[in-house]
N, C-alpha and C positions, 0 to 999 in steps of 0.2 A: 019340104021338111028339112032341107039342108041347113037353113038358118038356125033351126032349133038345135041341131048338133053343135054348131059353133058357139051358141049361147051356153050350152052345157059345159063345153070345154073351158070357156072363160070363167064360169062360176067355180069349176074345180080348181083352176089355177089360182084364182083369188083366195079361195079357202085354204089352199096349200100354203100360200105366202103368209096369210094371217096366222094359220096354225103354227107355221115355222117360226115366225117372229115371237109368237106367244111362247113356244117351246124354248127358244134361245133365251128369252127374258127370264123364264123360270129357272133354266139351267144356270144362268149367270148369277141370279140371286141365291140359288141353292149353294153354289160354290163359294160365294161371298160369305154367306152365313156360316158355312162349315169352316171357312178360313178364320172367321172371327171367333168361333167356338174353340178351335185349336189354339189360337193365339192366347185366349183367356186361360187355357190350361197349361200354357208354356210349351206346347208342342210346335215349335216354330218351323221345323222342316215340313211338317204336314200342312201348316198354315201357308207356308211359301207355295207349295204345290197348288192349293186351292185358289189362292189369289192369282197365281199365274194362269190357271184355267179361266178365271173370271175375265182377266184382261185379254185373253186370247179370244173369248167370245165377243167382248166389247172393248176394243183397244182404247176407247175414249172415256171409259168409266173412271172418273177421277178418284172417287172414294177407294176403289180397289187398288189403284196405283199408290195412293197415300198409305193404305194398309200394308201393301207389299214393301214399301220403303221402310216402314216401322219394323217389319219382320226382318228385313235385311240387317237393320241396325242391331236387333236382338241376336242375330246369328253372327255378328261381327263381320259381315260382308259389306265393307265400306264402298267398294267399287259398285256393287249392285245397288246400294242405297243411293249413291251419287247419280247413277244413270236413271233410276226411277224418279227421284225428285226433279231431275232435269226435265223428264217427260211430263211430270205434273205441271210445271211452270209453262211448258209448251201448250198444254191443254187449258190451263187456268192461270193466266199471267198475274192475277191478283191473289193467288193462294199464299197467304201470309206464312202458314206453317212450312210450306215447301221452300219459300224464300229464306226463312230463318235457317232451315236445315242446310240449304246450299251456301248461305253466308258462313255458316259454321264450318262446312267443308273447306271453303276457300280460305278461311282464317287459319285453320289447322295446317293447310298446305302453304301458308304464308303468301297466298295470292291476294294481297291486301286490297288492291284496286278493285278486283271483282267483288270481294266481300263488301267493301265500302259502297259500291254501286247499289247492291241489293239492300243494304241497311238504310241508305239514304232514301230509297224508294219506300220502304216500310215506314220509316219515321216521318216522312213527308205526309203520308196519309194518316199515321197514328203516332204522334210525337211522344205519347206516354206508354208505348209498348215496352214493357219492362224487359222481356226477353231480348228484344232488339237493342235496348239500351245496354244490357249486360254485354252483348257481343260488341257493341260500339266501344265500350270501355276497354274490352280486351284488345280491340283493334288499335286504340290509342296507346295502350300499354306496350303492345308489340312494336309500335313505331316510336317508342320512347317519348311520347307526348304525355308526360305524367300529369301536368296541370289539367289538360283536357280530360284525362281519365278520371282524375279526382272530381272534377265538376260533374261528370256523368254519374259516378257513384253517389254523390251528394243528392243529385236529382232523384235517383231511384229511392233513396232513403226518405226524401220528402214525399214522394208518391206513395211509398209503402214502408212505414217505419219498422215493419216486422221482417224485412228482407235481410236475413243474416249474411247472405253472400255479399251484399253491398257493403256491410260494415267490414267484413273480412277483406274485401278488395280495397276499400278505402284505407284500411290499416296497412295493407301491404305497400300501397303507394306512399303513404306517409313515412313508413319505415325506410323506404328507399330514398326518400328525401331527407333522412336524418332526423325526422320528428318522432322520436321513439316514444315520448310520453303520450302524444296524441294517438300514435299507433296503438299503444296499450289500451288507452281509453276506449277506442272503438272495438277492439277485440273483446274487452270485458263486456261491453254492451251486447255484442253478438252472442257471447256465451250466456248472457242473462235472458235472452228472448225465449229460449226453450231449453230448460235444464236437461231435457232428455236428448237434445241434439248434440251428439258427441263431437262432430267435426270442429265447430268453433272452439270447443274446450281444448281439444288436442292441439289446435293451432296456437291457442294462448299458452298452453303448456310448453310447446316447443319454443315460443317466443321467450318465455322466462328462462328456459334452458340455454338459449343462445346468449343470454345476458348473464349466465351463471347465477341466476337467482333461483337456486334449487329449492329453497323452502316454499316459495310461491308456486313453483312448478309442481312440487309434490302435493301441495294443498289443492290445486286445481284437479290433479289426477285423482286424488282421494275423494274429492267431492263428486267427480264424474262417476266413480265406482259406486258411491253411496246412492246417487240418484238413478243409477242403472245397475241394480244389484244382480241382474241375470245375464249381464253381458260379459262373456268369457274373454272376448277380444280385448277389453279394457285391462283385464288382469294380465293378459299376455303382454300388452303394451307396457304395463307397469313393470313386469318381470324383465323385459328388454332394457328398460331405463335403468333399473338397478344393476343389471349385468354390465351395461356399458360403464357404469360408475364403480365397478368392482365391488358392489355391495351384494356379494354372492348369496349370503344367507337369506336376505330379503327377496332376492330374485327367485330362489328356490320356493319360498312360501307363496309368492305370487303365481308361479307356474302351477304349483300344487293346487292352489285355489281355483285356477282356471280349469284344471282337469276335473276337480270335484264338481264344479259348476256345470260343466257339459262333458260328462264322461264318454259320450259317443262322438265327440268332436275331435278327430285325430290331430287337428292342427296344434292343439295344446300339447299333446304328447310329443309331436315332432319338434316344436320349438324348444320345449324343455330338454329333450334329448340332445339337440344341437348345443344348448347351453352347457350341459354336463360334458359333452364331447370337447367343447372349447376349453373347459376348465380342467380337463384331464381325468374326469371320472368316467372312464369308458364303460365300467360295469353298469352304472346307472343309465348311461346313454343307451346302451344296447337293450337294457331292460325296457326302457320307454319306447324305443323303436319297435320292439317285439310286441308290446301292449297295443301300439297303434295298429300293427298288422293283425293282431287278434281281433280288433274292432272291425277292420276292413280287410279281410284276407285276400280280396281280389285287387286291391289297390297296387297297381304296378309301380307307382312312384315311391311308395313306402318300401317295396322290395328293392328297388334300385338304390334308395338311400342306404338301406342296410348293406347292400353289396359294396357301395362306396365307403361305408364305415369300415368294413373288413379290409378293404384295399388300403385305406389310409393307415390302418393299424398293422399292416403287414400280415394279416391273417389270410394268406393267399389261397389256401384250400377252400376256406369258407366263402371267400369272394368269388372264386371260380365256380363253385357249385351253385351259388345264388344267381350269378350272371347267366349260367347255362340254363337254369330253370326259367328265368325271365325270357330268354331268347327262344326257348322251346315254345313258350306261350305266344310271344310276339317277336318273330325272327327279324323284323325290320325296325324294332324299337331303337331309335337313335341313341338315347342316353345310355342304354345297356351296352350297345356296340362300342360306344366311346369308352365305357369302363373296361370292356374287354381289351381294347387297344392299350389302355393304361396298364392293365394287368400283364399283358405281354411285354410291355416295356419293363415293368418291375422284374419280370422273370428273365429279362435280357434276351428275349426271343425277338430280336429286332426285325428280322425279315418278315415274320408273321405280323408284327405290329405295323410295319410299313404298309403291308398289303391291306389290312383292314382300315387303317387311318387314311390312306390315300382314297379309298372309296368314300369315306365319310366327308372329307373336304371337297370331294367332287359333288356330293349330294348337298352339302351345306357349306358353301365357300366362306361364310361369315362365322363359322364355328372356331373361335380363337383357341379353345381348348384342344380341338382336334389338330389344328395347325401346330400348337405347342408340343403335343406329345409326338407328332410326326417329326418335329425338329429334334426332340430328345432321342428318338429312334435313329435318325440319321447320324447324330453325334455319337451314339453308342456304336455305330458301325464305322466311325472314324471319318465320316463324310461331312466336314465342317461347312463346306459351301452349301450343300443341300440343307443342312441344319439351319444355317443363317437365313436361307430363303424361306423356310417354313416359319421360323420364328418371326421374320419380318412380316409375314402375312398375319400371324397371330397379333402382332403389335398394331398392324394397320387396322385389323378388325376391332381391336380393343386397346387404344393407346395407353390405358391405365392398368393393363395387365402386367403387374410388376414381375411375376415369375418369368415371363418371356423376356422382358427387358433385362432382368438380372442374368439370365443364362446367356443372352446376347453379349452383355458386358464381360462375362467370364470368358466367352469364346474369344472376344477381341483381346483380352488380357493374355490368354494362352498363346494367341498368335502374334503377340508382341505389337499389336496395333494399339499403342498406348493412348493416342489421341481419341480414337473412337471409344475405347474402354472408359476413358475419363468422361467423355461427352455423355455416354449412356448412363454411367453411374450418377453423374450430376443431375441428369433429367429425372432419374428415379428419386433422388433425394429432394428434388423440387416437389415431387408428389408425396413423398413419405420421408420427411426430414430426419426421422430417427431410424431409418431402415439400416439394420445391422449389416446385412450382407453387402449392400451398396457402399456403405462406409468402408468395409473391408476391401472391396474391389478398388475403390478410389485410393485408399491408403497404399495398397500394393502397387497400383499404377504410379503413385508418387515415388515409391521406393525404387521402382525400375527406372524412372526418369531422373533419379538422383535428386528429387525435390525433398530433401531431408526434412525441412520445416513442415511441408504439407503432409508428409507421411507421419510425422510425430503428432500433428494435430489430429489426424484421423485415427491413429492407433490409440491415442489417449481418449478420443470420443468413444471408441469401442469399449474401453474399460469403464467409462462413465455410464454408457448405455446398459451394460450388463456386467457388473463387477464379479459375478459368479461364473462367467464364461472365460475359459483359459486363453481363448484365441487372441484377445487384445494384449494380454501380458506377453504371449509368445511373440507376436509380431513386433511389439515394442522392444523385446529382448533382441530379436534379430537386427532391428535398426541400430540398437546400441552396440551390438557386436560388430556390425559393419563400420560404425564410427569409432571403434576401439574403446568404447566405454564398458570395459569388461565387467567391472564390479556391478554396475547398474544392470547390465544384461543378465548377470547371474541371479540377481535379486528377482527380476521379472520371470526368468525361466523357473526358478524355485517356486514362485507364486503360482505359476501355471500348473506345475506338478502337484502343488498342495491341493488344487481343485480337482485335478484328474491325474493320478499317479501313472496311468497307463499310456500317457501320450509319449510315444517313443521318439517322435521328431523333436520334442522338447528335451527329453532326457539325453538324446544323442548330442544335442547342442551343449548341454551341461558338460558332458564327458569331453567333447571337443575343446571347450573352453579350458578345462583343466589340462588337457593334453598340450594345447598351444603354450601353456605356461609351465610345461614339464612337471605338473603336479600329478604324477602317475598314481601315487598311493591314495590321494584324495579321490581320484577318478575311480580306482578299483574299489575303494570303500563304498562309494556311492552305488557302484554296480551291485555289490553284495547286499547293500541295504535295499536297493530297488527289487532285487530278486525276492527278498522276504516280503516286501509290500505287495508285489504282483501276485504271488501265490501260484496256483496251477492254471496258468494261461500260456500254453506252449508257444503260440505265435509271438507273444511279447517276450517270453523268457529267451527264445532263440536269439532275438536281437541283442539282448543284454549279454549273453554268453559270447556272441560274435564281437561285441564291443570290447569285452574283456580280452578276447584273443588278440585284437588289434593293439590294445594297451600293452600286453605282454610282448608282442612283436616289436613295439617301439622301444622296449628295453632289452631287446635281443634275448628274450626268454622263450626260445622256440618250443621247448617241451610243454611249458605251461600254455603257450599259445595253441599248440596242437590239441591239448586236452580241452581247452575252451571251445575251439571250433567243432571238435567232435561232439562235445556236450550240446552245442547249438543244434547240430543235425540230429542228434539223438532225441532232443526235445521236439524239434519240428523238421521232419525230413523234407518239407517243401521249401525251406529257407535257402534260396539260391546263393546268397552272398557267401555263406560259410563253405559251400562246395568250392567256390573259386579261391577263397582265402586258404583253405586247407590244401588245395591242389598247388597253389603258388608256393606255399610253405614247403611242400614235398619237393617241388621242382627246384627250389632254391637251396635245398640241402645237398648233401654229398651222395645220397643213394636213392634217387627217385624210383629206380627199378624195384627196390625192396618194397616200397609202398604199393607199386603195381602188383607185385607178386602176392602181397598181403590181401589185397582186395580180390584178386583172382581166386585165391584160396577160399575166401569167404563165399564167392559165387559157386565154386566147385562143391562146397559142403551144402549150400542152400541156393539153388538156381533161381529161387523166387525173390532174391534180394534186390529190391529196386534201388536202395541207397548205394549199394556197392557198385552196381552198374552205372549209376549216375556219377559216382566218384571217379570211376575209371574213364567214363566218357569225358568228364571235365579235364582230367589229367592229360589224356590224349589230345583233347581240344587245344590246350595250352601248348602242347608239344607240336601242334600242327599235323598230327597224325590223324587226319580227318576221317579216313575210312574206318579206323578203329573206334574213334569217338562216335561216329554215326551208328556203328554196330551196337555199341553199348547203350546209346540213347534209345534206339529202337527196341533193344531188349528190355529196357526199363518200362517202355510204353506197352510192350506186349504183356508184361506182368500187370501193369496198372495203367490202363488207357488214358485216365484223366490226370496222370502225374505231371503237374504243370512245369516243374523245373526241367524235366527231360523234353517236354513239348516245346518249351521256349528255346532251349539250346539247339535242339534239332532244327527248329524253324530258322534260327539264325545261321546255323551251319549250312543248310541248304541254300539260303539266300546269298551268302558270301561266295559260294561255289557255283553260282548261276545254274543251280539244278532246278528242279520243278518248283517254280515260284508259287504256283497255286497250292501245292501240297504244303509248302512252307507257310503260306497264309493261313491254311486250315489249322496247323499246329500252333501258330502264334495266337490265333483267335481263341483256341482252346485254353492256352496258357493265360490269356487276358481274362477269360471267364472265371478261372480259378484264382488268379492273383491280380485283381484289377488295380491294386495300389503299388505293385512292385515296379520300380523304375526300369530295371533291366528288361522286363517284359514289355513295357511301353517302348523302349528303345528298339527292341526286336521288331515289334509290330510296325513301328514307324519306318524302319529301314526297308521292310518288305513293301510298305505303301510307296516309299521312295522309288524302289525298283519297278513298281507297277505304274509309275508316273503320277501317283495321287499325292502331289506335293503338299497340298493344304492339310490333308489328313496326316501325312507324315510329320509336318511341322507341329501339328497339335500334339501328337504323341511325344515328340522329342522335347517340346516345351514342358509337358507334364513331367517327363523323366528328369529334366534339368532342375525342376523345383526341388527334387529330392537328392539329385546328384550333381550339384552345380559345378563341381570341380572334376568331373569325369571327362577326359579328353575325347574319348570316342563319341560320347553323346554330343559334345560341343561340335565335333567334326561333322557328325551326321546332320545336325541342325544347320550348320554352315553350308553344307552341300545342298540341302533342301532349299535354303534361301537363294543360293546361287541359281538353281534350276528355275526358281520362281521369278528371277530377275531382280531380287532384292540384294544389290551389290553391297550396300552398307551393312546389312545384317549378316551377309555371308562373310565379309571381311572380319567383322567383329568376332564371330564365333570361331572361324578358322584360326585366327591369330591367337585366340584364347586357348584353343586345343593344343597348338604347338608350344605355347608358353607353359602349359601344364605338363607336357611330355613331348620332347622333341622326336622321340622314336616310336610313338604308338603306331599300331597298324592303321595305315591311312595317312600318315604324316606326309609322305611324298606326294600323294594326290592333293593334300591340302595345300602344300607349297606350290604345286603346279597351278592350282586354281587361283591362289593368291597372286601369282605372277601375272595373271590375266586381268586382275581387277585394278 
């Protein structure tokens, strides 16, 4: 009976295998059918899973591999699609669809030989395969074999006269060969094949635009809208066209029509809002952004756009709250974190900005905006080298990112690296010929290099580019003052002031011109007239009263000078120059102790007087009674911790006495935050950077200071010493000699002579 037992086992084994095979086949088909169902519904991730299950059961099931490849394409997973179609060809070397897909991948990757090999194989077996012919035409186009590409497109048209893509491709080839009339003919033909096919009509529209045939272009667009009345995208396209041509009212109507056509399509709102933002109508822009968010309250991109809008318009509180809400919802959302970095830059919180932006560039090394704002942050901290490094990476990631190139050019100019500043600005102008800021940098570079003709050309270009911008007139006036064309200079200065009466750099030059010519009455009259024009703007009025004090001093009218300087400080207690002017006036008089007693009496009556402490600190400072000056600067800061004049002077005092340099840096940075445009603050911060060995940062501050105080011996000396430590002997010699030429006995003159003897 033993043989019966063996027969039984064999039958069970055979049945198990058969049942197993049957079960696997059923599972395979079930997964495959599920995958197809998911694919039809657009649920591609679910389809991917089912097709993967299918090929796991049967690795040689070609149809499942093909379906998986299509799914990867829908998911945007090109690497997965490439691997899958490669596998299909291994399983079925004559699978034309897979061969076409692989040929396309190779063409996109510019692996032309591999693409050609597959296409030749397809076309050998099927010379009229239209898909392969299109790819072959693309291959010839890529290899600049335009005649061959033209022949292929003509063959496709011969095979199927309804192939609009062939007409468009042929038109493109003819246009590149300069045959514009024929190119137009074939585009018109493509547009006529199917009036509802938008693409050939838009290409024809752009063809006419490129030839400045705007009537034809608009006719094509209007006809497209007429034959596709429900297409909001065409109306948006029309709005963009009108906006680019500055036909703003027509643009508004097109955008409004798009919104009316598809009120739930937020794209229409977003594009229209961007248009209003660009044209300066921020109220309408914000209204449309808000309406878009009302339509799709969970759309994080709309929220982020609104945050960016607030940031651009300096609505920092709204920007901050919107960004915070986004990051609470999506803590890792890169665009919102980038906006947060930009917000911190605007708030001058550079350390915090550097922290977040450094993380962003590590995550996304190609994010040119993150690199740019990181560069701005380093520049804000005075680290020009790190700023240039970050800006260089921004430009490397996007060579056409003009903001980064402009800032780089400005840094080079500030560092007196005129050749690089010139090179960078010329590169910008090659990309954007009418770029105002690049023209300004180039003109200033010409001026520093004593290229008078070049500077004149560029400053005149500024006036031509924007006649309502005072900068061009001011720079031209400075050039004319330098070349002793005083009458012409005055005309340009006056023109700049007529555009913006509050430009004190310009007004100061007007006063200085009159002073040089000993026209004191004319200068004083203009000061009085300027006071009336300015109205209640304390920071500007203080400058004018200080100028009046200087004019009175030039005429030995000490009492009137004292009144003017006091008026300046009464108007703006933060105005540093009037403290020094008044202190020097007292020290040059016969009884400086009387002035000291007067201010001490004020403090005795009112111990909370910051200005009196500041005045005493300045007087003792100039008398080199540093312990007393330090005492009064600290007293002023105890009363008002953010009092920038005292912070600046205390920082400088600590630095020149080799006291706590880090404490000095803290005070200098506090002063810079409050008075970022004050040249003496720049000089103080620069000198502290110098003492800390940060010579590039020091040079940057000194150069900025010299732009406003070109004839200050101390600042020239400081810049010369920084150049010397950097190894720039030419720059050091020039600045140190100028410092001594301006004042043979300034503090530091002996050190300047000592260094000059070594050069």
